[in-house]
N, C-alpha and C positions, 0 to 999 in steps of 0.2 A: 147694396152688395149682398150676395147670398153666401152663406157659409154653413157648414155641417157641424152639428153639435152632438156628441155621443149621448144616447139615451141612458139613463141610470139603470133601467131594467127593461130590456126589450120584451115585448109581449110574446109569450110562448105560443099563443094561439096564432098570432100573425106570422110568427116564424114558420110554422108548419103550413099556414095558408098561403105563404108567399109563392110557392110554385103554381098553385091554382090561379092566383092573381096574374102571375107571369103568363100563364097559358091564355087567360082572357085577353090580356094586352096583345099577345101575339096574334090571336084571332082577329082582334079589331084592326091591327095594322095590316093583317092579311086581307081583310075586306077592302081596305083602302088601296092595297096593292093590286088586287084583282080589278077594281074599278079603274085604276090608272092604266092598266093594260088593256082596257076595253072588254073585259070578261064579266060575266054575271057573277057577282060576289057570292050569292046563295049557292049557285052551282059549284063554284070553286070550293066553298067550305064543305059541301056534300062530298066532293071528290076526296078531300083530305080526311074528313072525320066520320063519314057514313059508309062510303064504298068499302073501306077496309074491314068493316064488321058486319056487313049486311047478309052474309051467307056463311054456311059451314066452310066452303072452300076459301072464302075471303079470310075467315078466322084462322084457317090453317096457314095461309100465306103470311098472315100477321104474326102468328107464332114462330114461323120459320125465320122471319126477319128479326124478331125480338130475341131469338136465342143467342146469336153471337154478340149482340149488343149487351145483353144481360150478363153473359159469361165474362166478357172483357171488363164491364163496369164493376163486377164483383171483385175482380183482381185489383182494379185501380183503386177501389175503396180501401182495400188493405194498405196500399201504398200511401194514399193521401191521408188516411188516419194515422199513419206512422211518420208523416211529414217527409215522405219520399216521393219525389215528383217524377213519376214515370209517364213521359209524354209520347213514348215510342211504342205503345201497344200495337200500333198498326204493323210495325216491323216484326214484332213477335208473332202476330197473327199470320203474316206472310211466311215466315220461316216454319211455323207450325204446319202450315198448309203444304209447304215444300217437303218437309220430312214425312208427313203423312202420305203425300202423293208418291214419294219414293218407295215407301213400303207397299202401297197399293199396287204399284207397277210390277212388283215382284210376284203378285198372285197369278196363279194358273188355274186350269180347269180342275185340278185335283186339290186345290187349297180349300180348307175347311172354313167355317164361319168364324173360327178363332182369329182370323186375320183382321176382323173389325177391331178387336181389342188392341192388336198390335198397331194398327193404323192410328187409333186414338192415343195410345201411349207414345208413339213416335211424335205426334203433334205436340203433346204436353212437354216432352223432353226437348224438342226443338225450340219451343217458345221459352223454356227455362234457360236453355243454353244461350239464347240471344239476349235475354235479360241479364244473364250472369256477366256478360261483357260490360254492361253499364255498372253493375254492382262492383265488379273487380276494379274498374277504373276509379270509381268513387271511393272505394275502400282503400286502395293502395296509393292513389295519386291525388285524391280529393277533387277529382274532375266532376263537373256539374252533371248530375244524372239527367237533367233536363236536356242539355245540349247533346250529350252522348246518345241517349235513347232516341232523340229526334233524328239525329244524323244517321243512326243505324237503320231508320226506316228506308232511306234512299239506298243504302247498301243492300238491304234485304230485297228491295224491288229489282235491283240489278242482278242479284243472284237468281231470282225467279226468271227474269228475262233471258239470262244466259242459258238456263236449262231448257226453257221452252223454245228458244230459237236455235239451240245447239244440240247437246247430247241426248236430251229426252224428247226431241221433236218427233212427232208421229210421221214415219216414212210414207204412210198412206193418207196423210192429212191434207193433200193438195197444197203443200207448202205453207199452210197456216201455222202460226207459232202456237202450237199446243201439243200436249202429250196425247197418246191414244186414250180412249175412254177406259175408265177403270172397269174391271170385271164386276159382274153383279154381286159376286160373293163379298166384295169389299164395301158394298153400299150400307149405309146406316139404316137399321130397320125403321120402317115407317109406322106411325101410330094408327093411321086409319087409311082405308082404301079411298082412292080418288083425291088424295091430298099429298103434298110433298112434305108435310110436317113429320118429323122423325123423332127418334129417341133423344136427340139433343135437347129438346125442350124439357124433358124430365130431368136430364142431367143439370140443366141450368137452374131449375126450381129446387132440386136437391142441394145444389151449391149455395143457393140463397139461404136455405134452412141451416146448412152447415156453417156458413159465415156468421149468421146470427148467433148460433150456439157458441162458436169460437170467440167472437168479439165480446159478447156480453155475459158469457157463463164460464169462461176459463181464465186462468191466471195468465196464460200466454197472450190472449187477446187483450187483457187489461194492460199488460206490459207494452204491447204495440201501441196502444192508444196513449198511454202516458208518455212514451218516447216521442210521439208526435206533438202532444199538447205542451209538455214541459220536459224538455231534454235534461235540464239540470236536476229536476226532481227524480227523473228516471235513473240517472247515474247515481244519485244519492241512495235510491232504493235498491241498487244493485242490478238494474236491468241493463242489458248490453245493447248499446245503440248499434254496434256492428251487427249483432244478430238480428236486430229489427230491420236493418237495411237489407241484408241478404234474404231474410224471410219474406219481406214485403215484395221485393223484386222477383224472387223465384216464384212465389205464388201468383203474382200478377202475370209474369211471363208464361207460366204453365196454363193459366186460364185463357190467355189470348191464343196460345198455341192450340189448345183444345178447340177453341172456336174456329180456328183455321182448318183443323182436321175435320170437324163436323161440316164445314162449308164445302170442302173439295170432295169429301166422301159422301156427301149428301146431295144437295140440289145441283151442284156444278158437275161432279162426276169426272173431272179431269183437271189438269193444270193448264191455265191460260194466263196471258199477261193481265187479264181483267179480274183476277182473283182479288187484288186489293180493291175493296169497295168503300173504304173510308170508315169502316166500323170502329177501328181503333181510335180515331179522333172523335167520332160521334159518341162513343162510349164515355168520353170525358164529360160531355154534357149530361148523359144519362146518369152518371155518378153524382154530379152536383145537383141536378134537378131532384134526384131521389134522396138528397140529404145524406149521402154515404150510408144509408140504412138499407138492409136487404129488401124489406117490403117496399120502401119507396123506390128503389131501383127497378123492381119488377114492374111497377106502374109506369115509371118514366121510360123503361125500355119499350113497353107497349106503345106509348105515345110517340116515341122516336121512330118506331117501325111504321106507324101510321104516316109519318112524314115521308118516309122512304117510298111507301106504296102510293101515297097521294101524289108525290112528285112524278112517279112513273105514269100514273093515270092522267095527270094534268098534261103530260107531254103528248099522250096518244089521243085524249078526248078534247082537250082545250087548246091544243097547239102551242102550249107554253114550253119553255126550255126545261130540261130535267134538272138544271141547276137550281130550280125553285126549291128543291129539297134542302139544299144548303142554306138558302135564304131563310127558310122557316126555322131551321136549326139555329142559325145565328140570331134570329129575332128572339127565339125562346131564351137563349143564353143571356143576351143583353137585357131582356126584360126581367129575367131572374136576378141579375146583378143589380139592376135599378131597384127592384122591389126589396131585395135584401138590404140595400143601402138605406132605404127609407124606413125599414123596420128597425135598424140599429142606430140610425141617426135621425135627428130632426133638423129641418131646414129653418135657419134663422135669417132674417133680413136686417141688415145693419145699414145705417145712414151716416157715412163719414162726415158729411157736412154738418150734421147735428153735433157730432163730437167736437168738431173744430169750433163751432159757434159757442158751445158750452165752455171750451177751454179759453176762448177769447174773453168770455164774460168773466 
């Protein structure tokens, strides 16, 4: 019989190496998966791990995909370190996109470039407002923020569908469920010619540096972490668990809303029913693979964006379903959970019949 026994002192080196080991396990399982599907495993790995980085344009696309994942993961890290389980970042992303799109639709030919700031601010406030619903229900009625935030994702999707199928539908769009294209003045400035990579990447990297500073160099960040690790100790020290709840959810919602604003005012350029891309759920994996540390999440966001691009390329070049992206994301998460378990626990083999024999003797 197999049983798990906690280790006295888990290796710090193995703790940090666990994500790399999980990536190696994911790649090995991916090789077996490509072989089972009748595809060349070497070509499959190239599509996922080489094609997204082989040129300047590919790197730009990689950065564009990584931006929303990193922004959302940064906000989720604040929640998870505070022991607040925001699972509905996808809904906050959608509402942020809706609010940003509403402001972008107000632009005209005479509007100045200041509208970009208004679009981004609308996205942040929209995401915060949506997260505040979960915070309010948890604060006033002790409702589970896990269930509330998750269910609000589906409400947010219906809000988006109502608008693009109804009042915001483009009259000249040949009956497609979409808004008109946003004016050029609302577009997020791009970082280089010939690439869709925009200013959002710099905002995400600045957010990473800011999060590191707040979490590890300020009293407020210390209070948030203590509230998550030891609520009783936090109360004894005078830290407010209520403040930690509201701060974590509002920061997380604002980050997800900003990601939604950058998405619709950047590469998408309009609101459609396909704005939800699963970034809010994938960012949960990004946060945990990155060990809830800003630098780790930068690296894991790049890895996860490689899976997104690799899944799209596998569909067009190998004839595989696009859902392969989700398969690799799930494999990485389960491999990480398995590696973390082995880092913190040792496997013991026990023989019940030996104990019975000893007892009989």
